[in-house]
C-alpha positions in Angstrom: 71.9 136.2 100.4 74.1 135.5 103.4 76.8 137.9 104.6 79.5 135.4 103.6 78.0 134.9 100.1 78.3 138.7 99.5 82.0 138.7 100.3 82.9 136.2 97.6 81.8 135.9 94.1 79.7 132.7 93.8 81.2 131.6 90.5 84.8 131.9 91.8 83.8 130.0 95.0 82.1 127.3 92.8 85.1 127.0 90.6 87.4 126.6 93.6 85.2 124.0 95.1 85.0 122.1 91.9 88.8 122.2 91.5 89.2 120.9 95.0 86.7 118.1 94.4 88.4 117.1 91.2 91.8 117.0 92.9 90.4 114.9 95.7 88.7 112.5 93.2 91.9 112.2 91.2 94.0 111.5 94.3 91.5 108.9 95.5 91.4 107.1 92.1 95.2 107.1 92.0 95.3 105.7 95.6 92.8 103.0 94.7 94.7 102.0 91.6 98.0 101.8 93.6 96.2 99.7 96.3 94.8 97.3 93.7 98.2 96.9 92.1 99.8 96.2 95.5 97.2 93.6 96.3 97.7 91.9 93.0 101.5 91.9 93.4 101.0 90.4 96.9 98.8 87.6 95.6 101.3 86.8 92.8 104.2 86.6 95.3 102.2 84.4 97.6 101.3 82.1 94.7 105.0 81.8 93.7 106.0 81.2 97.3 103.3 78.5 97.7 104.5 76.7 94.5 108.1 76.8 95.7 107.1 75.5 99.1 105.0 72.6 97.6 107.9 71.7 95.3 110.3 71.6 98.2 108.0 69.5 100.4 107.4 67.0 97.5 111.1 66.2 97.1 112.1 62.8 98.4 113.6 62.9 101.9 116.9 61.2 100.7 117.8 64.3 98.6 117.6 66.6 101.6 119.5 64.3 104.0 122.5 63.9 101.8 122.3 60.2 102.0 124.2 58.2 99.3 
């Protein structure tokens, strides 16, 4: 048994390490979920923007020029 292992009770060290690992995993999973949602929101906005741009470009030129 090492000198450091004698200073701390193994079960309390193990519980602390497991708690830190669980907190890190939860934070990582939450970050990944947020990142996925942000990516999907970005894709949806780009799709809407693309549709609006196509609709604008497909209008007859006479409507935009104000010619009557």
